[in-house]
KEVO-228125 format. One line per field, with one value per atom (N, C-alpha, C, O, CB): chain; atom name; x, y, z. Coordinates in steps of 0.2 Angstrom, whole numbers, plus 5000, padded with zeros to 4 digits. Last residue first. Glycine has a CB too. Layout:
cadena: A	...
atomo: CA	...
xx: X	...
yy: Y	...
zz: Z	...
//
This chain:
cadena: A	A	A	A	A	A	A	A	A	A	A	A	A	A	A	A	A	A	A	A	A	A	A	A	A	A	A	A	A	A	A	A	A	A	A	A	A	A	A	A	A	A	A	A	A	A	A	A	A	A	A	A	A	A	A	A	A	A	A	A	A	A	A	A	A	A	A	A	A	A	A	A	A	A	A	A	A	A	A	A	A	A	A	A	A	A	A	A	A	A	A	A	A	A	A	A	A	A	A	A	A	A	A	A	A	A	A	A	A	A	A	A	A	A	A	A	A	A	A	A	A	A	A	A	A	A	A	A	A	A	A	A	A	A	A	A	A	A	A	A	A	A	A	A	A	A	A	A	A	A	A	A	A	A	A	A	A	A	A	A	A	A	A	A	A	A	A	A	A	A	A	A	A	A	A	A	A	A	A	A	A	A	A	A	A	A	A	A	A	A	A	A	A	A	A	A	A	A	A	A	A	A	A	A	A	A	A	A	A	A	A	A	A	A	A	A	A	A	A	A	A	A	A	A	A	A	A	A	A	A	A	A	A	A	A	A	A	A	A	A	A	A	A	A	A	A	A	A	A	A	A	A	A	A	A	A	A	A	A	A	A	A	A	A	A	A	A	A	A	A	A	A	A	A	A	A	A	A	A	A	A	A	A	A	A	A	A	A	A	A	A	A	A	A	A	A	A	A	A	A	A	A	A	A	A	A	A	A	A	A	A	A	A	A	A	A	A	A	A	A	A	A	A	A	A	A	A	A	A	A	A	A	A	A	A	A	A	A	A	A	A	A	A	A	A	A	A	A	A	A	A	A	A	A	A	A	A	A	A	A	A	A	A	A	A	A	A	A	A	A	A	A	A	A	A	A	A	A	A	A	A	A	A	A	A	A	A	A	A	A	A	A	A	A	A	A	A	A	A	A	A	A	A	A	A	A	A	A	A	A	A	A	A	A	A	A	A	A	A	A	A	A	A	A	A	A	A	A	A	A	A	A	A	A	A	A	A	A	A	A	A	A	A	A	A	A	A	A	A	A	A	A	A	A	A	A	A	A	A	A	A	A	A	A	A	A	A	A	A	A	A	A	A	A	A	A	A	A	A	A	A	A	A	A	A	A	A	A	A	A	A	A	A	A	A	A	A	A	A	A	A	A	A	A	A	A	A	A	A	A	A	A	A	A	A	A	A	A	A	A	A	A	A	A	A	A	A	A	A	A	A	A	A	A	A	A	A	A	A	A	A	A	A	A	A	A	A	A	A	A	A	A	A	A	A	A	A	A	A	A	A	A	A	A	A	A	A	A	A	A	A	A	A	A	A	A	A	A	A	A	A	A	A	A	A	A	A	A	A	A	A	A	A	A	A	A	A	A	A	A	A	A	A	A	A	A	A	A	A	A	A	A	A	A	A	A	A	A	A	A	A	A	A	A	A	A	A	A	A	A	A	A	A	A	A	A	A	A	A	A	A	A	A	A	A	A	A	A	A	A	A	A	A	A	A	A	A	A	A	A	A	A	A	A	A	A	A	A	A	A	A	A	A	A	A	A	A	A	A	A	A	A	A	A	A	A	A	A	A	A	A	A	A	A	A	A	A	A	A	A	A	A	A	A	A	A	A	A	A	A	A	A	A	A	A	A	A	A	A	A	A	A	A	A	A	A	A	A	A	A	A	A	A	A	A	A	A	A	A	A	A	A	A	A	A	A	A	A	A	A	A	A	A	A	A	A	A	A	A	A	A	A	A	A	A	A	A	A	A	A	A	A	A	A	A	A	A	A	A	A	A	A	A	A	A	A	A	A	A	A	A	A	A	A	A	A	A	A	A	A	A	A	A	A	A	A	A	A	A	A	A	A	A	A	A	A	A	A	A	A	A	A	A	A	A	A	A	A	A	A	A	A	A	A	A	A	A	A	A	A	A	A	A	A	A	A	A	A	A	A	A	A	A	A	A	A	A	A	A	A	A	A	A	A	A	A	A	A	A	A	A	A	A	A	A	A	A	A	A	A	A	A	A	A	A	A	A	A	A	A	A	A	A	A	A	A	A	A	A	A	A	A	A	A	A	A	A	A	A	A	A	A	A	A	A	A	A	A	A	A	A	A	A	A	A	A	A	A	A	A	A	A	A	A	A	A	A	A	A	A	A	A	A	A	A	A	A	A	A	A	A	A	A	A	A	A	A	A	A	A	A	A	A	A	A	A	A	A	A	A
atomo: N	CA	C	O	CB	N	CA	C	O	CB	N	CA	C	O	CB	N	CA	C	O	CB	N	CA	C	O	CB	N	CA	C	O	CB	N	CA	C	O	CB	N	CA	C	O	CB	N	CA	C	O	CB	N	CA	C	O	CB	N	CA	C	O	CB	N	CA	C	O	CB	N	CA	C	O	CB	N	CA	C	O	CB	N	CA	C	O	CB	N	CA	C	O	CB	N	CA	C	O	CB	N	CA	C	O	CB	N	CA	C	O	CB	N	CA	C	O	CB	N	CA	C	O	CB	N	CA	C	O	CB	N	CA	C	O	CB	N	CA	C	O	CB	N	CA	C	O	CB	N	CA	C	O	CB	N	CA	C	O	CB	N	CA	C	O	CB	N	CA	C	O	CB	N	CA	C	O	CB	N	CA	C	O	CB	N	CA	C	O	CB	N	CA	C	O	CB	N	CA	C	O	CB	N	CA	C	O	CB	N	CA	C	O	CB	N	CA	C	O	CB	N	CA	C	O	CB	N	CA	C	O	CB	N	CA	C	O	CB	N	CA	C	O	CB	N	CA	C	O	CB	N	CA	C	O	CB	N	CA	C	O	CB	N	CA	C	O	CB	N	CA	C	O	CB	N	CA	C	O	CB	N	CA	C	O	CB	N	CA	C	O	CB	N	CA	C	O	CB	N	CA	C	O	CB	N	CA	C	O	CB	N	CA	C	O	CB	N	CA	C	O	CB	N	CA	C	O	CB	N	CA	C	O	CB	N	CA	C	O	CB	N	CA	C	O	CB	N	CA	C	O	CB	N	CA	C	O	CB	N	CA	C	O	CB	N	CA	C	O	CB	N	CA	C	O	CB	N	CA	C	O	CB	N	CA	C	O	CB	N	CA	C	O	CB	N	CA	C	O	CB	N	CA	C	O	CB	N	CA	C	O	CB	N	CA	C	O	CB	N	CA	C	O	CB	N	CA	C	O	CB	N	CA	C	O	CB	N	CA	C	O	CB	N	CA	C	O	CB	N	CA	C	O	CB	N	CA	C	O	CB	N	CA	C	O	CB	N	CA	C	O	CB	N	CA	C	O	CB	N	CA	C	O	CB	N	CA	C	O	CB	N	CA	C	O	CB	N	CA	C	O	CB	N	CA	C	O	CB	N	CA	C	O	CB	N	CA	C	O	CB	N	CA	C	O	CB	N	CA	C	O	CB	N	CA	C	O	CB	N	CA	C	O	CB	N	CA	C	O	CB	N	CA	C	O	CB	N	CA	C	O	CB	N	CA	C	O	CB	N	CA	C	O	CB	N	CA	C	O	CB	N	CA	C	O	CB	N	CA	C	O	CB	N	CA	C	O	CB	N	CA	C	O	CB	N	CA	C	O	CB	N	CA	C	O	CB	N	CA	C	O	CB	N	CA	C	O	CB	N	CA	C	O	CB	N	CA	C	O	CB	N	CA	C	O	CB	N	CA	C	O	CB	N	CA	C	O	CB	N	CA	C	O	CB	N	CA	C	O	CB	N	CA	C	O	CB	N	CA	C	O	CB	N	CA	C	O	CB	N	CA	C	O	CB	N	CA	C	O	CB	N	CA	C	O	CB	N	CA	C	O	CB	N	CA	C	O	CB	N	CA	C	O	CB	N	CA	C	O	CB	N	CA	C	O	CB	N	CA	C	O	CB	N	CA	C	O	CB	N	CA	C	O	CB	N	CA	C	O	CB	N	CA	C	O	CB	N	CA	C	O	CB	N	CA	C	O	CB	N	CA	C	O	CB	N	CA	C	O	CB	N	CA	C	O	CB	N	CA	C	O	CB	N	CA	C	O	CB	N	CA	C	O	CB	N	CA	C	O	CB	N	CA	C	O	CB	N	CA	C	O	CB	N	CA	C	O	CB	N	CA	C	O	CB	N	CA	C	O	CB	N	CA	C	O	CB	N	CA	C	O	CB	N	CA	C	O	CB	N	CA	C	O	CB	N	CA	C	O	CB	N	CA	C	O	CB	N	CA	C	O	CB	N	CA	C	O	CB	N	CA	C	O	CB	N	CA	C	O	CB	N	CA	C	O	CB	N	CA	C	O	CB	N	CA	C	O	CB	N	CA	C	O	CB	N	CA	C	O	CB	N	CA	C	O	CB	N	CA	C	O	CB	N	CA	C	O	CB	N	CA	C	O	CB	N	CA	C	O	CB	N	CA	C	O	CB	N	CA	C	O	CB	N	CA	C	O	CB	N	CA	C	O	CB	N	CA	C	O	CB	N	CA	C	O	CB	N	CA	C	O	CB	N	CA	C	O	CB	N	CA	C	O	CB	N	CA	C	O	CB	N	CA	C	O	CB	N	CA	C	O	CB	N	CA	C	O	CB	N	CA	C	O	CB	N	CA	C	O	CB	N	CA	C	O	CB	N	CA	C	O	CB	N	CA	C	O	CB	N	CA	C	O	CB	N	CA	C	O	CB	N	CA	C	O	CB	N	CA	C	O	CB	N	CA	C	O	CB	N	CA	C	O	CB	N	CA	C	O	CB	N	CA	C	O	CB	N	CA	C	O	CB	N	CA	C	O	CB	N	CA	C	O	CB	N	CA	C	O	CB	N	CA	C	O	CB	N	CA	C	O	CB
xx: 4018	4016	4016	4013	4008	4038	4030	4026	4028	4029	4051	4048	4040	4035	4049	4055	4052	4050	4049	4056	4058	4052	4050	4044	4053	4069	4062	4057	4053	4059	4077	4077	4072	4072	4087	4070	4070	4069	4065	4065	4072	4070	4071	4075	4072	4073	4067	4064	4059	4062	4086	4080	4074	4070	4082	4091	4090	4085	4080	4096	4093	4089	4088	4085	4093	4100	4093	4090	4084	4093	4111	4107	4099	4094	4112	4116	4114	4108	4104	4122	4118	4113	4113	4107	4116	4117	4121	4116	4110	4124	4112	4112	4115	4115	4114	4111	4107	4108	4106	4103	4126	4125	4116	4114	4129	4122	4126	4124	4121	4139	4115	4113	4118	4116	4113	4126	4117	4115	4110	4111	4134	4134	4129	4129	4137	4127	4129	4130	4127	4138	4123	4117	4119	4116	4115	4135	4131	4128	4129	4126	4140	4143	4138	4137	4150	4130	4131	4134	4130	4136	4129	4126	4125	4122	4124	4140	4140	4134	4134	4138	4136	4144	4145	4149	4151	4127	4123	4131	4131	4119	4134	4128	4127	4125	4117	4141	4141	4139	4143	4146	4132	4130	4133	4131	4131	4128	4131	4129	4127	4141	4123	4121	4122	4119	4121	4134	4125	4123	4121	4118	4142	4146	4139	4138	4154	4139	4143	4141	4138	4150	4137	4132	4134	4131	4127	4154	4146	4141	4140	4143	4155	4157	4154	4151	4163	4148	4149	4150	4147	4153	4155	4148	4146	4141	4145	4170	4168	4159	4158	4170	4166	4171	4165	4159	4183	4164	4160	4160	4155	4161	4178	4171	4163	4159	4169	4191	4184	4178	4176	4179	4201	4196	4192	4189	4190	4206	4212	4204	4204	4218	4200	4197	4200	4198	4199	4199	4191	4193	4190	4184	4214	4208	4203	4203	4211	4213	4218	4213	4208	4221	4209	4213	4217	4223	4218	4198	4203	4205	4203	4199	4184	4189	4197	4200	4189	4173	4173	4181	4183	4174	4175	4169	4169	4164	4165	4189	4186	4179	4179	4187	4182	4185	4187	4187	4189	4175	4170	4175	4173	4168	4189	4182	4179	4180	4176	4193	4198	4192	4192	4203	4181	4189	4192	4192	4196	4172	4171	4176	4174	4168	4179	4175	4175	4178	4166	4184	4187	4184	4188	4186	4169	4175	4178	4177	4180	4167	4162	4167	4171	4155	4176	4176	4173	4176	4173	4171	4180	4180	4183	4185	4162	4161	4168	4169	4156	4161	4159	4158	4155	4155	4167	4172	4169	4172	4174	4161	4169	4170	4172	4175	4151	4150	4156	4156	4146	4158	4153	4151	4149	4148	4169	4164	4162	4166	4157	4162	4169	4165	4160	4169	4166	4160	4166	4172	4156	4172	4170	4163	4159	4166	4178	4182	4177	4178	4185	4167	4171	4175	4174	4177	4163	4158	4162	4162	4153	4174	4174	4168	4169	4172	4173	4177	4178	4181	4185	4160	4160	4167	4167	4163	4165	4158	4160	4161	4149	4174	4177	4172	4172	4180	4165	4170	4172	4172	4174	4157	4155	4160	4160	4152	4167	4162	4158	4156	4155	4173	4177	4172	4173	4184	4160	4161	4166	4165	4163	4157	4152	4155	4153	4150	4169	4169	4163	4163	4167	4165	4171	4173	4178	4177	4148	4153	4157	4155	4153	4146	4144	4151	4156	4144	4142	4145	4144	4142	4152	4128	4131	4135	4131	4128	4123	4123	4125	4127	4114	4128	4129	4128	4133	4127	4132	4126	4126	4124	4122	4136	4136	4130	4124	4140	4133	4131	4134	4134	4132	4146	4136	4132	4126	4135	4155	4152	4144	4139	4155	4157	4158	4155	4151	4165	4160	4153	4153	4147	4153	4168	4163	4157	4154	4161	4179	4180	4172	4169	4186	4178	4176	4176	4171	4182	4183	4175	4174	4168	4173	4196	4189	4183	4178	4189	4200	4199	4195	4192	4207	4197	4193	4195	4192	4194	4210	4199	4196	4190	4194	4221	4218	4211	4208	4221	4219	4219	4219	4216	4221	4215	4221	4217	4212	4225	4202	4204	4210	4210	4197	4207	4204	4204	4209	4203	4209	4210	4207	4201	4207	4208	4212	4216	4222	4215	4200	4202	4209	4213	4197	4195	4194	4199	4202	4185	4193	4199	4200	4204	4200	4182	4184	4191	4194	4183	4179	4180	4183	4187	4182	4164	4169	4173	4168	4170	4148	4151	4159	4161	4148	4139	4143	4148	4153	4146	4122	4128	4131	4128	4128	4114	4116	4121	4126	4117	4112	4115	4116	4117	4111	4101	4109	4112	4114	4107	4094	4096	4101	4107	4092	4087	4087	4092	4094	4090	4084	4089	4087	4086	4094	4079	4077	4076	4072	4079	4086	4080	4074	4069	4077	4097	4098	4092	4092	4100	4091	4095	4095	4093	4104	4087	4082	4085	4084	4077	4102	4095	4090	4087	4093	4105	4108	4105	4106	4115	4095	4098	4100	4097	4093	4100	4096	4100	4105	4093	4107	4107	4101	4097	4108	4119	4113	4112	4115	4111	4131	4130	4119	4116	4138	4137	4130	4129	4127	4134	4147	4151	4142	4141	4158	4139	4143	4148	4153	4145	4134	4130	4133	4131	4127	4147	4140	4137	4137	4134	4149	4154	4149	4148	4156	4139	4139	4142	4140	4140	4138	4134	4133	4129	4131	4150	4152	4147	4149	4151	4145	4152	4154	4157	4158	4139	4135	4142	4137	4129	4147	4143	4142	4144	4136	4158	4159	4155	4156	4158	4149	4150	4153	4151	4155	4145	4140	4144	4141	4132	4159	4158	4150	4150	4155	4162	4164	4162	4162	4168	4143	4152	4154	4151	4155	4136	4138	4144	4149	4139	4121	4130	4130	4127	4135	4110	4112	4119	4123	4109	4104	4106	4110	4112	4110	4087	4091	4096	4095	4091	4073	4076	4082	4083	4078	4063	4069	4070	4068	4073	4051	4051	4057	4057	4049	4057	4052	4050	4047	4046	4063	4068	4064	4067	4072	4053	4056	4060	4061	4059	4045	4043	4045	4043	4043	4054	4054	4050	4053	4047	4052	4058	4058	4061	4061	4041	4041	4049	4051	4039	4042	4038	4040	4040	4029	4050	4054	4049	4050	4058	4042	4046	4052	4056	4052	4034	4031	4036	4035	4031
yy: 4598	4602	4597	4599	4605	4596	4595	4598	4599	4586	4608	4604	4602	4606	4610	4618	4612	4606	4601	4609	4630	4631	4623	4621	4638	4629	4622	4622	4618	4620	4635	4630	4625	4619	4624	4652	4649	4642	4640	4651	4668	4662	4657	4660	4661	4684	4679	4672	4670	4680	4687	4687	4683	4679	4684	4688	4695	4693	4695	4696	4675	4681	4688	4693	4683	4668	4666	4670	4671	4659	4677	4678	4674	4677	4674	4672	4678	4681	4686	4682	4658	4661	4667	4668	4661	4652	4655	4656	4655	4662	4646	4643	4645	4642	4638	4655	4656	4651	4652	4656	4650	4658	4660	4665	4668	4638	4639	4648	4650	4637	4642	4638	4639	4640	4631	4649	4653	4647	4650	4656	4644	4647	4651	4654	4649	4634	4631	4639	4639	4625	4641	4638	4637	4638	4630	4647	4651	4648	4649	4653	4635	4638	4643	4643	4641	4630	4626	4630	4630	4620	4642	4641	4637	4639	4641	4646	4650	4647	4649	4659	4638	4637	4642	4641	4642	4646	4639	4640	4643	4628	4657	4659	4652	4653	4664	4655	4653	4656	4657	4652	4665	4658	4652	4646	4656	4678	4674	4667	4663	4675	4680	4682	4682	4684	4686	4678	4675	4677	4672	4680	4685	4680	4676	4670	4680	4700	4699	4693	4694	4700	4696	4696	4696	4692	4701	4694	4691	4692	4687	4696	4707	4704	4698	4696	4704	4716	4717	4711	4711	4720	4711	4710	4710	4707	4712	4714	4708	4707	4702	4706	4728	4727	4719	4718	4729	4729	4731	4730	4732	4737	4724	4720	4722	4718	4721	4724	4727	4721	4716	4736	4707	4715	4717	4713	4713	4697	4703	4709	4715	4701	4686	4688	4696	4700	4683	4682	4684	4689	4694	4675	4686	4682	4687	4693	4680	4695	4692	4688	4686	4698	4704	4696	4695	4694	4695	4712	4712	4705	4702	4714	4716	4715	4716	4721	4722	4709	4715	4721	4727	4712	4696	4701	4706	4708	4702	4691	4694	4696	4697	4688	4687	4693	4695	4701	4693	4674	4678	4686	4690	4675	4666	4665	4675	4679	4660	4662	4665	4668	4674	4658	4661	4665	4667	4673	4657	4653	4660	4664	4670	4659	4643	4646	4653	4658	4641	4637	4637	4643	4648	4630	4636	4642	4643	4649	4640	4623	4633	4636	4638	4634	4613	4618	4623	4628	4617	4612	4614	4618	4623	4609	4608	4614	4614	4615	4615	4595	4601	4607	4612	4600	4587	4590	4594	4597	4586	4585	4587	4592	4598	4578	4579	4584	4588	4593	4583	4568	4572	4578	4582	4569	4561	4562	4567	4571	4559	4570	4565	4565	4568	4554	4580	4578	4573	4573	4587	4584	4579	4573	4568	4582	4594	4589	4583	4577	4592	4602	4604	4596	4592	4612	4603	4601	4599	4593	4605	4613	4607	4602	4596	4609	4624	4619	4613	4609	4620	4629	4629	4622	4617	4638	4634	4628	4625	4619	4634	4645	4636	4632	4627	4636	4653	4649	4642	4637	4652	4655	4652	4650	4644	4659	4663	4655	4653	4647	4656	4673	4667	4660	4654	4669	4680	4677	4672	4667	4683	4682	4680	4674	4668	4686	4691	4683	4678	4672	4684	4702	4697	4692	4689	4701	4705	4704	4701	4696	4702	4714	4708	4710	4714	4700	4732	4727	4720	4720	4728	4739	4736	4733	4728	4733	4747	4752	4747	4750	4755	4740	4745	4747	4749	4747	4723	4726	4733	4735	4723	4706	4713	4716	4714	4716	4692	4696	4702	4704	4693	4691	4687	4691	4693	4673	4697	4697	4697	4700	4693	4685	4694	4698	4702	4697	4673	4675	4681	4684	4672	4674	4673	4677	4682	4665	4677	4682	4682	4688	4679	4664	4670	4675	4675	4672	4657	4656	4660	4662	4649	4658	4661	4660	4661	4659	4656	4662	4664	4669	4665	4644	4646	4652	4656	4643	4640	4640	4641	4638	4631	4644	4647	4647	4651	4646	4634	4639	4644	4649	4640	4618	4623	4630	4631	4623	4609	4609	4616	4620	4611	4596	4599	4603	4601	4602	4581	4584	4590	4590	4580	4571	4576	4580	4582	4573	4562	4561	4565	4563	4561	4568	4559	4557	4551	4558	4578	4577	4568	4563	4579	4590	4586	4583	4584	4589	4600	4598	4593	4591	4602	4594	4595	4598	4599	4589	4601	4596	4598	4604	4594	4610	4611	4605	4605	4619	4614	4609	4610	4613	4603	4629	4624	4619	4622	4626	4638	4632	4627	4622	4631	4648	4652	4642	4642	4660	4642	4644	4647	4648	4647	4626	4633	4634	4629	4637	4609	4616	4623	4626	4616	4603	4604	4609	4613	4601	4603	4607	4607	4610	4601	4595	4602	4605	4610	4601	4581	4585	4593	4596	4583	4581	4583	4585	4590	4575	4580	4586	4586	4590	4589	4567	4575	4580	4585	4575	4556	4557	4566	4570	4555	4546	4552	4556	4558	4557	4536	4538	4542	4539	4532	4545	4544	4543	4547	4550	4533	4540	4538	4534	4543	4522	4523	4532	4536	4523	4515	4520	4525	4529	4526	4504	4504	4510	4508	4501	4515	4512	4510	4512	4508	4520	4524	4520	4521	4529	4506	4512	4516	4515	4520	4508	4502	4503	4500	4497	4518	4516	4511	4510	4514	4514	4521	4519	4517	4530	4502	4502	4509	4509	4503	4511	4504	4503	4499	4495	4517	4521	4515	4516	4525	4508	4514	4516	4516	4519	4502	4497	4502	4502	4488	4512	4510	4505	4503	4507	4514	4521	4517	4520	4529	4501	4503	4509	4510	4504	4495	4498	4498	4497	4503	4481	4485	4488	4485	4481	4474	4476	4482	4487	4477	4461	4468	4469	4467	4472	4446	4451	4459	4462	4448	4450	4448	4453	4458	4447	4444	4450	4446	4441	4459	4430	4433	4440	4441	4429	4424	4430	4434	4439	4428	4415	4418	4424	4428	4412	4405	4410	4415	4419	4405	4401	4407	4408	4415	4406	4396	4400	4405	4410	4399	4384	4388	4397	4402	4381	4378	4380	4385	4390	4377	4372	4379	4381	4385	4378	4364	4370	4374	4380	4370	4354	4360	4365	4369	4356	4350	4354	4360	4365	4347	4343	4346	4354	4360	4341
zz: 4639	4645	4651	4656	4643	4634	4633	4641	4647	4631	4628	4634	4634	4633	4641	4621	4618	4622	4620	4613	4629	4625	4622	4621	4617	4639	4638	4635	4635	4644	4635	4627	4633	4632	4623	4629	4633	4630	4625	4638	4623	4623	4629	4634	4619	4623	4627	4627	4629	4624	4617	4613	4616	4613	4606	4628	4623	4621	4622	4616	4635	4639	4633	4635	4647	4623	4625	4629	4628	4629	4623	4617	4618	4616	4610	4636	4636	4629	4629	4635	4631	4639	4638	4637	4648	4615	4618	4625	4624	4615	4604	4609	4616	4622	4607	4599	4599	4607	4612	4593	4590	4595	4597	4595	4589	4585	4593	4593	4598	4593	4575	4580	4586	4591	4579	4568	4571	4573	4575	4566	4564	4568	4570	4575	4566	4555	4561	4565	4571	4558	4545	4550	4557	4562	4548	4540	4542	4549	4555	4535	4536	4542	4544	4550	4542	4524	4530	4535	4540	4529	4517	4520	4526	4531	4517	4509	4515	4518	4524	4513	4498	4499	4508	4512	4491	4491	4495	4499	4504	4490	4481	4490	4493	4499	4488	4471	4477	4482	4487	4477	4461	4460	4465	4466	4453	4474	4467	4468	4472	4467	4486	4480	4474	4469	4480	4495	4496	4488	4485	4503	4491	4490	4492	4489	4496	4496	4489	4487	4481	4489	4509	4506	4499	4495	4508	4510	4515	4510	4507	4524	4509	4506	4505	4500	4506	4517	4513	4506	4501	4515	4529	4527	4524	4524	4527	4529	4529	4527	4524	4536	4528	4521	4525	4524	4520	4544	4540	4530	4526	4544	4548	4549	4544	4542	4558	4537	4543	4544	4541	4539	4533	4531	4536	4540	4526	4537	4535	4535	4538	4523	4538	4544	4541	4544	4551	4525	4524	4533	4534	4523	4516	4522	4523	4522	4529	4500	4507	4510	4507	4512	4487	4488	4495	4494	4482	4482	4489	4491	4496	4495	4479	4474	4480	4480	4467	4484	4487	4484	4485	4496	4480	4480	4480	4477	4482	4490	4481	4478	4472	4477	4501	4500	4494	4493	4503	4496	4498	4497	4493	4507	4493	4490	4488	4484	4497	4507	4502	4497	4497	4499	4517	4520	4512	4511	4524	4510	4513	4516	4518	4517	4508	4502	4506	4504	4500	4521	4515	4510	4509	4513	4524	4528	4524	4521	4533	4515	4516	4518	4514	4524	4519	4512	4512	4510	4506	4531	4529	4525	4524	4526	4530	4534	4536	4541	4539	4522	4520	4522	4519	4519	4532	4524	4521	4516	4519	4541	4542	4535	4533	4543	4535	4537	4538	4535	4542	4529	4525	4529	4525	4524	4543	4535	4531	4530	4536	4558	4555	4547	4545	4559	4572	4567	4562	4562	4561	4582	4585	4576	4576	4595	4576	4580	4580	4578	4588	4575	4569	4571	4567	4569	4588	4583	4579	4579	4580	4592	4595	4590	4589	4604	4585	4580	4584	4581	4579	4588	4581	4580	4577	4577	4602	4601	4592	4591	4601	4595	4600	4599	4596	4611	4590	4587	4589	4586	4587	4602	4593	4590	4588	4587	4610	4613	4606	4607	4621	4604	4604	4606	4604	4609	4604	4596	4597	4594	4590	4617	4613	4608	4608	4610	4618	4623	4620	4621	4634	4611	4608	4612	4610	4606	4606	4610	4609	4606	4614	4591	4594	4600	4600	4588	4591	4589	4592	4598	4589	4591	4597	4594	4592	4602	4579	4588	4590	4596	4593	4567	4569	4575	4577	4566	4571	4571	4572	4578	4575	4566	4566	4565	4562	4562	4563	4570	4573	4579	4576	4553	4552	4559	4558	4552	4557	4552	4551	4549	4549	4568	4568	4563	4566	4566	4561	4565	4566	4564	4573	4553	4549	4554	4553	4548	4564	4557	4555	4555	4550	4568	4572	4566	4563	4580	4557	4558	4563	4563	4561	4555	4550	4552	4549	4541	4568	4568	4561	4560	4569	4567	4572	4572	4576	4579	4557	4554	4561	4561	4550	4563	4558	4555	4551	4555	4572	4572	4569	4572	4575	4564	4565	4569	4567	4557	4575	4569	4569	4574	4563	4585	4584	4578	4575	4587	4589	4582	4583	4581	4576	4597	4598	4592	4591	4600	4602	4596	4594	4590	4592	4614	4611	4606	4607	4605	4616	4617	4615	4615	4625	4615	4611	4611	4606	4606	4631	4623	4622	4626	4618	4639	4639	4633	4628	4641	4637	4635	4636	4634	4627	4648	4643	4643	4648	4644	4653	4653	4649	4644	4652	4658	4653	4654	4656	4647	4666	4669	4665	4667	4674	4663	4666	4669	4675	4676	4658	4653	4656	4653	4649	4669	4668	4662	4659	4675	4662	4663	4664	4659	4658	4652	4659	4662	4664	4662	4642	4641	4649	4650	4634	4648	4645	4645	4647	4638	4647	4655	4654	4658	4657	4635	4639	4646	4650	4641	4628	4628	4629	4626	4624	4636	4637	4634	4637	4634	4642	4637	4638	4640	4632	4657	4652	4647	4647	4657	4664	4659	4656	4652	4656	4678	4676	4669	4665	4678	4683	4682	4678	4678	4675	4690	4696	4691	4694	4709	4685	4689	4692	4696	4681	4677	4680	4685	4689	4676	4667	4672	4678	4684	4669	4661	4666	4668	4674	4663	4655	4660	4667	4673	4652	4647	4650	4656	4661	4647	4637	4642	4648	4652	4639	4630	4636	4641	4647	4633	4626	4629	4636	4642	4621	4615	4622	4624	4622	4619	4608	4612	4616	4622	4608	4605	4608	4613	4619	4605	4593	4602	4604	4610	4604	4586	4592	4595	4601	4590	4580	4583	4589	4594	4575	4575	4579	4585	4591	4576	4571	4571	4574	4579	4569	4570	4575	4573	4573	4581	4559	4560	4563	4561	4552	4565	4564	4565	4569	4569	4557	4560	4557	4552	4563	4553	4551	4556	4558	4543	4566	4560	4559	4562	4563	4565	4566	4563	4557	4564	4559	4564	4566	4567	4570	4552	4547	4552	4549	4544	4561	4556	4552	4548	4551	4568	4571	4566	4566	4577	4555	4561	4562	4561	4566	4557	4549	4552	4552	4541	4568	4566	4564	4566	4562	4568	4571	4571	4575	4579	4558	4554	4560	4559	4552	4563	4557	4555	4550	4550	4573	4576	4567	4567	4582	4565	4570	4570	4568	4578
//
């Protein structure tokens, strides 16, 4: 009878789970927060419940200390400036700096494929897009209208998908900015259930 019980328990037991170093750090972080008495709420839920003017801002990545070089930040800012350019009113330089800094922070936190894809896509936009307007210089060196034209032409070419990763990230970050949310009439609380 005991053999039958042991066989049943083994059949119902879940396979052993493998915990990698990242999971161990997250679990350790939860335990540390519990010891310190810090609330263990999901940061997304906290952000969704907060008014847009007081959204929490994560501290810049300092765990690994490998923020991308300044030239990458300059390239990201140049792409953002072209992406959000409007004839009537150019984008606010402070907001562009904020978007570039946030993208650099995301890139510092990302690993593996995400990091590689973003860096490669940003490299293509920086060095290949200007060739579509017959100017062999980095994208940041071009005037804004010329950058817009270069990015539009690149998007229409077979290399168009290279722009997608950077544009998607920049757009998500752009629309997270409190000023953009006020201008567009969106609130982070729109996703909160009734």
